[in-house]
All heavy atoms as an XYZ file, in Angstrom:
678
protein
N      -0.476     21.231    -47.789
C      -1.706     21.870    -48.110
C      -1.379     22.999    -49.158
O      -0.536     23.795    -48.951
C      -2.386     22.554    -46.903
C      -3.643     23.131    -47.243
S      -4.636     23.733    -45.853
C      -3.998     22.828    -44.480
N      -2.118     23.043    -50.276
C      -1.822     23.950    -51.327
C      -2.491     25.306    -51.173
O      -3.407     25.457    -50.394
N      -1.983     26.286    -51.844
C      -2.612     27.571    -51.961
C      -2.886     27.958    -53.425
O      -2.108     27.507    -54.251
C      -1.742     28.675    -51.258
C      -1.584     28.401    -49.755
C      -0.714     29.561    -49.215
N      -0.508     29.317    -47.850
C      -1.363     29.787    -46.863
N      -2.399     30.426    -47.125
N      -1.083     29.574    -45.595
N      -3.893     28.715    -53.624
C      -4.117     29.238    -54.992
C      -4.678     30.601    -54.955
O      -5.143     31.035    -53.884
C      -5.053     28.229    -55.749
C      -6.397     28.093    -55.200
C      -7.432     28.910    -55.568
C      -6.674     27.222    -54.127
C      -8.696     28.749    -55.126
C      -7.941     27.037    -53.641
C      -8.949     27.839    -54.037
N      -4.640     31.229    -56.060
C      -5.108     32.674    -56.062
C      -6.496     32.691    -56.578
O      -6.917     32.041    -57.563
C      -4.248     33.517    -57.035
C      -3.145     34.126    -56.346
C      -2.712     35.412    -57.039
N      -1.561     35.931    -56.342
C      -1.578     36.565    -55.206
N      -2.737     36.872    -54.644
N      -0.510     36.992    -54.606
N      -7.366     33.522    -55.964
C      -8.721     33.764    -56.320
C      -8.894     35.268    -56.294
O      -8.935     35.838    -55.274
C      -9.694     33.052    -55.369
C     -11.090     33.309    -55.817
C     -12.053     32.624    -54.833
O     -11.652     32.217    -53.650
N     -13.337     32.473    -55.257
N      -8.929     35.880    -57.454
C      -8.975     37.368    -57.555
C      -7.694     37.897    -57.088
O      -6.618     37.488    -57.455
N      -7.806     38.843    -56.116
C      -6.583     39.410    -55.576
C      -6.142     38.905    -54.198
O      -5.180     39.369    -53.617
C      -6.858     40.992    -55.389
C      -6.963     41.740    -56.612
O      -6.403     41.293    -57.609
N      -7.741     42.810    -56.569
N      -6.740     37.785    -53.829
C      -6.357     37.199    -52.556
C      -5.902     35.808    -52.692
O      -6.393     35.058    -53.630
C      -7.445     37.362    -51.552
C      -8.700     36.647    -51.963
C      -9.807     36.901    -50.977
N     -10.911     36.078    -51.382
C     -11.789     35.528    -50.589
N     -11.623     35.660    -49.314
N     -12.726     34.796    -51.046
N      -5.082     35.319    -51.792
C      -4.641     33.983    -51.824
C      -5.528     33.157    -50.888
O      -5.844     33.571    -49.830
C      -3.176     33.892    -51.326
C      -2.454     32.715    -51.602
C      -0.997     32.737    -51.254
O      -0.632     33.591    -50.454
N      -0.197     31.865    -51.780
N      -5.994     31.996    -51.418
C      -6.961     31.207    -50.739
C      -6.305     29.797    -50.424
O      -5.642     29.228    -51.304
C      -8.220     31.012    -51.551
C      -9.196     30.091    -50.906
C      -8.843     32.343    -51.847
N      -6.459     29.296    -49.249
C      -5.954     28.042    -48.829
C      -6.911     26.929    -49.337
O      -8.070     26.985    -49.165
C      -5.780     27.958    -47.358
C      -4.909     26.795    -46.863
C      -4.679     26.925    -45.485
N      -5.757     26.700    -44.713
C      -5.860     26.878    -43.318
N      -4.826     27.390    -42.704
N      -6.941     26.621    -42.697
N      -6.314     25.933    -50.005
C      -7.176     24.828    -50.450
C      -7.610     23.954    -49.307
O      -6.964     23.901    -48.257
C      -6.390     24.020    -51.494
N      -8.688     23.199    -49.497
C      -9.185     22.360    -48.473
C      -8.107     21.240    -48.245
O      -7.613     20.576    -49.214
C     -10.511     21.707    -48.858
C     -11.688     22.650    -48.895
C     -12.920     21.872    -49.362
C     -11.894     23.326    -47.659
N      -7.744     21.005    -47.005
C      -6.741     20.030    -46.688
C      -7.229     19.075    -45.626
O      -8.126     19.525    -44.873
N      -6.673     17.940    -45.488
C      -7.135     17.004    -44.535
C      -6.804     17.494    -43.063
O      -7.614     17.253    -42.167
C      -6.361     15.639    -44.762
C      -6.633     14.627    -43.589
C      -6.724     14.995    -46.055
N      -5.729     18.187    -42.907
C      -5.338     18.710    -41.581
C      -5.728     20.159    -41.322
O      -5.473     20.658    -40.276
C      -3.942     18.445    -41.365
C      -3.008     19.266    -42.307
O      -3.594     19.671    -43.339
O      -1.866     19.488    -42.075
N      -6.403     20.730    -42.273
C      -6.683     22.199    -42.147
C      -7.929     22.541    -41.561
O      -8.858     21.684    -41.407
N      -8.074     23.831    -41.170
C      -9.292     24.385    -40.558
C     -10.509     24.188    -41.587
O     -11.608     23.930    -41.118
C      -9.097     25.819    -40.239
C     -10.106     26.480    -39.391
C     -10.128     25.897    -37.984
O      -9.234     25.116    -37.543
N     -11.141     26.175    -37.166
N     -10.387     24.351    -42.886
C     -11.551     24.259    -43.747
C     -12.294     22.940    -43.653
O     -13.449     22.840    -43.839
C     -10.993     24.482    -45.089
C      -9.792     25.367    -44.846
C      -9.203     24.858    -43.616
N     -11.530     21.905    -43.269
C     -12.168     20.591    -43.116
C     -13.132     20.539    -41.965
O     -14.078     19.817    -41.913
C     -11.101     19.501    -42.901
C     -10.287     19.179    -44.209
S     -11.345     18.706    -45.673
C     -11.886     17.131    -45.163
N     -12.927     21.384    -40.950
C     -13.861     21.461    -39.847
C     -15.136     21.977    -40.268
O     -16.231     21.569    -39.742
C     -13.267     22.401    -38.779
C     -12.101     21.848    -38.009
O     -11.954     20.593    -38.044
N     -11.303     22.611    -37.490
N     -15.203     22.810    -41.281
C     -16.422     23.297    -41.861
C     -17.238     22.139    -42.450
O     -18.442     22.068    -42.267
C     -16.146     24.405    -42.890
C     -17.336     24.968    -43.658
C     -18.259     25.708    -42.588
C     -16.923     25.881    -44.623
N     -16.431     21.335    -43.164
C     -17.164     20.129    -43.788
C     -17.722     19.195    -42.735
O     -18.781     18.689    -42.902
C     -16.248     19.431    -44.769
C     -15.816     20.172    -46.050
C     -14.783     19.394    -46.858
C     -17.028     20.461    -46.885
N     -16.884     18.937    -41.679
C     -17.355     18.097    -40.640
C     -18.630     18.609    -39.920
O     -19.583     17.948    -39.633
C     -16.302     17.943    -39.510
C     -15.181     17.042    -39.954
C     -14.250     16.664    -38.795
N     -12.972     16.301    -39.443
C     -11.863     17.004    -39.499
N     -11.794     18.194    -38.977
N     -10.793     16.473    -39.995
N     -18.630     19.999    -39.766
C     -19.783     20.580    -39.153
C     -21.001     20.457    -40.037
O     -22.175     20.285    -39.556
C     -19.504     22.128    -38.882
O     -18.501     22.257    -37.920
N     -20.811     20.622    -41.326
C     -21.903     20.468    -42.265
C     -22.445     19.047    -42.264
O     -23.624     18.815    -42.239
C     -21.501     20.900    -43.618
N     -21.516     18.129    -42.156
C     -21.959     16.680    -42.102
C     -22.766     16.430    -40.828
O     -23.758     15.657    -40.831
N     -22.299     16.992    -39.667
C     -23.093     16.791    -38.469
C     -24.442     17.512    -38.524
O     -25.438     16.937    -38.083
C     -22.290     17.336    -37.273
C     -21.194     16.486    -36.736
C     -20.658     16.928    -35.447
N     -20.077     18.221    -35.468
C     -18.791     18.497    -35.766
N     -17.945     17.456    -35.982
N     -18.299     19.712    -35.702
N     -24.449     18.620    -39.181
C     -25.744     19.330    -39.411
C     -26.747     18.448    -40.231
O     -27.935     18.372    -39.827
N     -26.180     17.922    -41.255
C     -27.077     17.028    -42.112
C     -27.524     15.846    -41.332
O     -28.710     15.328    -41.473
C     -26.300     16.568    -43.399
C     -26.122     17.705    -44.428
C     -25.258     17.216    -45.599
C     -27.442     18.276    -44.900
N     -26.657     15.325    -40.487
C     -27.059     14.178    -39.632
C     -28.187     14.577    -38.676
O     -29.157     13.742    -38.419
N     -28.126     15.746    -38.212
C     -29.187     16.264    -37.227
C     -30.495     16.433    -37.998
O     -31.612     16.155    -37.515
C     -28.848     17.610    -36.651
O     -27.645     17.458    -35.822
N     -30.429     16.930    -39.222
C     -31.597     17.119    -40.122
C     -32.239     15.711    -40.407
O     -33.493     15.463    -40.279
C     -31.341     17.793    -41.333
C     -32.483     17.696    -42.362
C     -30.923     19.280    -41.140
N     -31.352     14.704    -40.627
C     -31.760     13.384    -40.917
C     -32.506     12.745    -39.711
O     -33.579     12.177    -39.863
C     -30.597     12.484    -41.363
C     -30.988     11.155    -41.792
O     -32.059     10.958    -42.365
N     -30.208     10.147    -41.548
N     -31.955     12.949    -38.544
C     -32.589     12.458    -37.299
C     -33.901     13.156    -37.014
O     -34.878     12.443    -36.636
C     -31.648     12.673    -36.070
O     -30.422     11.962    -36.195
N     -33.986     14.361    -37.298
C     -35.202     15.192    -37.153
C     -36.316     14.584    -38.062
O     -37.441     14.303    -37.605
C     -35.008     16.641    -37.342
C     -36.307     17.412    -37.394
C     -36.987     17.768    -36.288
C     -36.837     17.904    -38.644
C     -38.093     18.462    -36.261
C     -37.980     18.568    -38.629
C     -38.689     18.900    -37.440
N     -35.962     14.430    -39.356
C     -36.958     13.904    -40.233
C     -37.393     12.467    -39.893
O     -38.567     12.205    -40.061
C     -36.371     13.994    -41.690
C     -36.185     15.354    -42.290
C     -35.499     15.237    -43.706
C     -37.544     16.154    -42.347
N     -36.483     11.653    -39.443
C     -36.924     10.354    -39.063
C     -37.823     10.368    -37.927
O     -38.883      9.583    -37.787
C     -35.678      9.542    -38.665
C     -34.826      9.046    -39.843
C     -33.695      8.135    -39.342
C     -33.033      7.546    -40.501
N     -31.945      6.613    -40.149
N     -37.654     11.308    -36.945
C     -38.586     11.461    -35.821
C     -39.972     11.969    -36.292
O     -40.998     11.430    -35.854
N     -39.917     12.914    -37.182
C     -41.178     13.531    -37.684
C     -41.965     12.415    -38.489
O     -43.195     12.303    -38.386
C     -41.025     14.751    -38.633
C     -42.206     15.102    -39.360
C     -40.472     15.798    -37.732
N     -41.295     11.613    -39.264
C     -41.994     10.659    -40.095
C     -42.273      9.326    -39.349
O     -43.005      8.456    -39.844
C     -41.093     10.265    -41.306
C     -40.944     11.520    -42.269
C     -39.953     11.184    -43.353
C     -42.228     11.975    -42.783
N     -41.676      9.236    -38.126
C     -41.984      8.011    -37.327
C     -41.062      6.868    -37.639
O     -41.333      5.701    -37.083
N     -39.984      7.074    -38.405
C     -39.089      5.960    -38.675
C     -38.338      5.456    -37.504
O     -37.841      4.311    -37.422
C     -38.102      6.491    -39.755
C     -37.319      5.326    -40.423
C     -36.397      5.798    -41.464
O     -36.784      6.754    -42.158
O     -35.329      5.154    -41.679
N     -38.168      6.291    -36.508
C     -37.455      5.906    -35.238
C     -38.339      5.293    -34.162
O     -37.917      5.095    -33.026
C     -36.659      7.067    -34.758
C     -37.624      8.235    -34.242
O     -38.718      8.254    -34.583
O     -37.074      9.082    -33.559
N     -39.603      5.023    -34.527
C     -40.566      4.478    -33.522
C     -40.108      3.148    -32.919
O     -40.260      2.966    -31.669
C     -41.949      4.285    -34.163
O     -42.520      5.483    -34.596
N     -39.545      2.303    -33.721
C     -39.113      0.992    -33.131
C     -37.975      1.158    -32.183
O     -37.973      0.506    -31.133
C     -38.715     -0.005    -34.271
C     -38.370     -1.377    -33.747
C     -39.383     -2.176    -33.181
C     -37.115     -1.827    -33.813
C     -39.088     -3.487    -32.692
C     -36.776     -3.103    -33.305
C     -37.746     -3.919    -32.771
O     -37.444     -5.112    -32.298
N     -36.996      2.067    -32.482
C     -35.858      2.255    -31.537
C     -36.437      2.920    -30.268
O     -35.974      2.590    -29.213
C     -34.890      3.254    -32.219
C     -34.081      2.527    -33.278
C     -34.808      2.575    -34.676
O     -35.789      3.338    -34.824
O     -34.399      1.719    -35.519
N     -37.352      3.796    -30.346
C     -37.971      4.308    -29.182
C     -38.697      3.315    -28.350
O     -38.594      3.285    -27.145
C     -38.956      5.501    -29.506
C     -38.271      6.719    -30.036
C     -39.281      7.805    -30.340
C     -38.656      9.055    -30.781
N     -39.713     10.142    -31.156
N     -39.405      2.382    -29.043
C     -40.020      1.327    -28.341
C     -39.112      0.425    -27.583
O     -39.302      0.102    -26.441
C     -40.890      0.470    -29.375
C     -41.184     -0.896    -28.876
C     -42.169     -1.156    -27.905
C     -40.528     -2.046    -29.392
C     -42.476     -2.343    -27.475
C     -40.855     -3.302    -28.993
C     -41.779     -3.489    -28.007
O     -42.050     -4.755    -27.501
N     -37.942      0.129    -28.252
C     -36.905     -0.689    -27.555
C     -36.297      0.005    -26.393
O     -36.082     -0.663    -25.320
C     -35.835     -1.145    -28.600
C     -36.240     -2.122    -29.637
C     -35.027     -2.353    -30.590
C     -36.706     -3.450    -29.040
N     -36.082      1.238    -26.590
C     -35.509      2.082    -25.434
C     -36.495      2.062    -24.193
O     -36.106      1.855    -23.111
C     -35.256      3.545    -25.834
C     -34.113      3.623    -26.799
O     -33.284      2.672    -26.902
O     -34.049      4.633    -27.484
N     -37.804      2.215    -24.532
C     -38.874      2.182    -23.490
C     -38.948      0.830    -22.806
O     -39.029      0.695    -21.622
C     -40.168      2.575    -24.061
C     -41.305      2.555    -23.111
N     -41.485      3.455    -22.050
C     -42.313      1.593    -22.897
C     -42.512      3.034    -21.349
N     -43.055      1.914    -21.864
N     -38.775     -0.170    -23.681
C     -38.934     -1.552    -23.206
C     -37.801     -1.864    -22.246
O     -38.017     -2.485    -21.164
C     -38.899     -2.547    -24.441
C     -39.375     -3.904    -24.046
N     -38.449     -4.892    -23.594
C     -40.555     -4.510    -24.202
C     -39.165     -5.991    -23.382
N     -40.399     -5.787    -23.693
N     -36.541     -1.440    -22.572
C     -35.395     -1.643    -21.704
C     -35.560     -0.805    -20.408
O     -35.263     -1.293    -19.350
C     -34.157     -1.299    -22.420
C     -33.671     -2.288    -23.449
C     -32.307     -1.950    -24.024
N     -32.307     -2.316    -25.408
C     -32.357     -1.495    -26.442
N     -32.382     -0.200    -26.258
N     -32.368     -2.046    -27.652
N     -35.968      0.371    -20.581
C     -36.065      1.292    -19.428
C     -37.125      0.819    -18.371
O     -36.899      1.105    -17.180
C     -36.393      2.706    -19.816
N     -38.194      0.222    -18.820
C     -39.215     -0.163    -17.905
C     -38.991     -1.581    -17.369
O     -39.851     -2.085    -16.617
C     -40.618     -0.107    -18.598
O     -40.596     -0.849    -19.746
C     -40.932      1.354    -18.790
N     -37.978     -2.288    -17.775
C     -37.653     -3.632    -17.377
C     -38.884     -4.547    -17.570
O     -39.209     -5.314    -16.632
C     -37.162     -3.665    -15.921
C     -35.943     -2.904    -15.714
O     -34.969     -2.952    -16.564
N     -35.787     -2.132    -14.638
N     -39.409     -4.586    -18.714
C     -40.550     -5.499    -19.042
C     -40.059     -6.938    -18.914
O     -38.966     -7.294    -19.297
C     -41.046     -5.271    -20.393
S     -41.849     -3.614    -20.534
N     -41.071     -7.752    -18.408
C     -40.693     -9.156    -18.165
C     -40.858    -10.010    -19.502
O     -40.241    -11.027    -19.665
C     -41.638     -9.802    -17.165
N     -41.551     -9.404    -20.467
C     -41.673    -10.078    -21.759
C     -40.553     -9.709    -22.754
O     -39.946     -8.710    -22.585
C     -43.048     -9.722    -22.381
O     -43.107     -8.339    -22.607
C     -44.191    -10.161    -21.528
N     -40.347    -10.510    -23.765
C     -39.448    -10.177    -24.801
C     -39.983     -9.096    -25.699
O     -41.174     -9.030    -25.813
C     -39.207    -11.385    -25.666
C     -38.409    -12.557    -24.994
C     -36.968    -12.110    -24.836
O     -36.406    -11.550    -25.737
O     -36.346    -12.391    -23.667
N     -39.151     -8.189    -26.229
C     -39.671     -7.176    -27.102
C     -40.172     -7.803    -28.423
O     -39.720     -8.809    -28.837
C     -38.495     -6.225    -27.292
C     -37.282     -7.056    -27.001
C     -37.747     -8.142    -25.980
N     -41.005     -7.099    -28.995
C     -41.595     -7.522    -30.293
C     -40.516     -7.349    -31.367
O     -39.582     -6.573    -31.209
C     -42.739     -6.606    -30.681
C     -44.083     -6.813    -30.030
S     -45.405     -5.803    -30.654
C     -45.132     -4.292    -29.740
N     -40.624     -8.248    -32.403
C     -39.651     -8.085    -33.519
C     -40.090     -6.798    -34.268
O     -41.137     -6.261    -34.019
C     -39.790     -9.306    -34.379
O     -41.015     -9.308    -35.019
C     -39.392    -10.567    -33.643
N     -39.273     -6.384    -35.232
C     -39.574     -5.218    -36.006
C     -40.783     -5.436    -36.784
O     -41.681     -4.609    -36.828
C     -38.358     -4.935    -37.002
C     -38.728     -3.803    -37.910
C     -37.123     -4.631    -36.251
N     -40.957     -6.589    -37.325
C     -42.202     -6.948    -38.131
C     -43.440     -6.839    -37.269
O     -44.464     -6.328    -37.577
C     -42.011     -8.254    -38.779
C     -43.134     -8.535    -39.811
C     -42.833     -9.851    -40.486
C     -43.946    -10.143    -41.476
N     -43.718    -11.363    -42.294
N     -43.358     -7.492    -36.103
C     -44.451     -7.495    -35.237
C     -44.848     -6.133    -34.687
O     -45.968     -5.714    -34.621
C     -44.120     -8.408    -33.929
C     -44.065     -9.823    -34.150
C     -43.473    -10.616    -33.016
O     -42.745    -10.020    -32.116
O     -43.661    -11.793    -32.927
N     -43.748     -5.314    -34.420
C     -44.008     -3.921    -33.939
C     -44.843     -3.153    -35.034
O     -45.802     -2.498    -34.711
C     -42.714     -3.269    -33.589
C     -42.834     -1.823    -33.327
C     -43.299     -1.363    -32.081
C     -42.496     -0.844    -34.375
C     -43.402      0.033    -31.848
C     -42.710      0.568    -34.067
C     -43.155      0.888    -32.841
N     -44.280     -3.133    -36.252
C     -44.994     -2.334    -37.226
C     -46.319     -2.823    -37.570
O     -47.304     -2.001    -37.881
C     -44.075     -2.256    -38.576
C     -42.926     -1.380    -38.278
C     -41.595     -1.704    -38.210
C     -42.972      0.034    -38.115
N     -40.833     -0.589    -37.964
C     -41.578      0.450    -37.932
C     -43.995      1.020    -38.075
C     -41.318      1.825    -37.724
C     -43.593      2.314    -37.903
C     -42.269      2.731    -37.742
N     -46.543     -4.200    -37.570
C     -47.931     -4.714    -37.670
C     -48.829     -4.233    -36.592
O     -49.961     -3.753    -36.947
C     -47.861     -6.235    -37.745
C     -49.217     -6.984    -37.703
C     -50.068     -6.670    -38.900
N     -49.408     -7.144    -40.084
C     -49.766     -6.795    -41.380
N     -50.780     -6.013    -41.589
N     -49.127     -7.242    -42.357
N     -48.408     -4.293    -35.400
C     -49.254     -3.861    -34.341
C     -49.461     -2.335    -34.424
O     -50.625     -1.903    -34.162
C     -48.500     -4.202    -32.925
C     -49.476     -4.105    -31.766
C     -49.363     -2.718    -31.139
O     -48.340     -2.058    -31.334
O     -50.322     -2.330    -30.516
N     -48.495     -1.607    -34.719
C     -48.605     -0.139    -34.815
C     -49.628      0.280    -35.917
O     -50.477      1.086    -35.692
C     -47.236      0.498    -35.095
C     -47.356      2.023    -35.090
C     -45.905      2.666    -35.271
C     -45.924      4.130    -35.418
N     -46.118      4.755    -34.174
N     -49.540     -0.366    -37.053
C     -50.397     -0.012    -38.213
C     -51.823     -0.458    -37.877
O     -52.768      0.266    -38.181
C     -49.938     -0.488    -39.487
O     -49.744     -1.991    -39.412
C     -48.683      0.137    -39.934
N     -51.945     -1.616    -37.241
C     -53.245     -2.067    -36.872
C     -53.978     -1.144    -35.857
O     -55.137     -0.875    -35.930
C     -53.219     -3.510    -36.254
C     -52.986     -4.600    -37.303
O     -53.057     -4.259    -38.576
O     -52.667     -5.725    -36.976
N     -53.157     -0.726    -34.838
C     -53.625      0.258    -33.868
C     -54.087      1.534    -34.501
O     -55.162      2.134    -34.199
C     -52.541      0.438    -32.811
C     -53.039      1.263    -31.605
C     -52.000      1.262    -30.489
N     -50.777      0.690    -30.751
C     -49.641      1.365    -31.026
N     -49.611      2.728    -30.956
N     -48.458      0.775    -31.147
N     -53.275      2.098    -35.480
C     -53.634      3.289    -36.124
C     -54.861      3.169    -36.987
O     -55.759      4.059    -37.095
C     -52.472      3.793    -36.989
C     -51.313      4.292    -36.283
C     -50.173      4.656    -37.141
O     -50.013      4.220    -38.240
N     -49.222      5.580    -36.592
N     -55.064      1.938    -37.634
C     -56.206      1.717    -38.428
C     -57.471      1.677    -37.551
O     -58.588      2.174    -38.029
C     -56.083      0.460    -39.297
C     -55.119      0.643    -40.401
O     -54.722      1.804    -40.758
O     -54.674     -0.412    -40.954
N     -57.363      1.096    -36.428
C     -58.499      0.973    -35.508
C     -58.885      2.265    -34.813
O     -59.975      2.502    -34.487
C     -58.168     -0.155    -34.452
N     -57.901      3.090    -34.567
C     -58.069      4.358    -33.885
C     -57.458      5.559    -34.662
O     -56.419      6.118    -34.282
C     -57.433      4.298    -32.499
C     -57.901      3.207    -31.710
O     -59.147      3.046    -31.494
N     -57.006      2.446    -31.150
N     -58.036      5.888    -35.762
C     -57.415      7.065    -36.547
C     -57.533      8.366    -35.812
O     -58.647      8.806    -35.407
C     -58.224      7.087    -37.825
C     -59.513      6.366    -37.490
C     -59.238      5.407    -36.381
N     -56.414      8.933    -35.516
C     -56.399     10.203    -34.718
C     -55.396     11.194    -35.347
O     -54.227     11.035    -35.386
C     -55.805      9.910    -33.283
C     -56.612      9.001    -32.493
C     -55.929      8.625    -31.156
O     -54.791      9.086    -30.912
O     -56.548      7.734    -30.469
N     -56.040     12.255    -35.946
C     -55.288     13.296    -36.460
C     -54.278     13.000    -37.621
O     -53.364     13.689    -37.814
N     -54.632     11.881    -38.327
C     -53.828     11.625    -39.499
C     -54.392     12.241    -40.708
O     -55.640     12.309    -40.845
C     -53.634     10.089    -39.703
C     -52.940      9.459    -38.584
C     -52.658      7.982    -38.799
N     -53.892      7.341    -39.353
C     -53.852      6.144    -39.940
N     -52.752      5.581    -40.119
N     -54.987      5.591    -40.339
N     -53.570     12.562    -41.672
C     -54.133     13.256    -42.871
C     -54.779     12.230    -43.844
O     -55.574     12.664    -44.703
C     -53.008     14.049    -43.528
S     -51.665     12.990    -44.275
N     -54.278     11.073    -43.758
C     -54.786     10.008    -44.750
C     -55.416      8.818    -44.083
O     -55.134      8.425    -43.069
C     -53.560      9.567    -45.592
S     -52.655     10.882    -46.338
């Protein structure tokens, strides 16, 4: 791992085995959390939640395909508009 001078102090360069890489990993996890949050807000994770619920309740029927799920969801929203902006 190399070192370089910045002003009057010596600074350690980012290295694969060094502590500064932990900062990058933390930032990456933080961005992943933001991504998961936005998917939840926008409803992109609805199908995964549906599958989780389907497995948890031991439904006797096969789960809907992704296409069937989104078709049913949009049809339901069109028939019952509740608190949507558009």
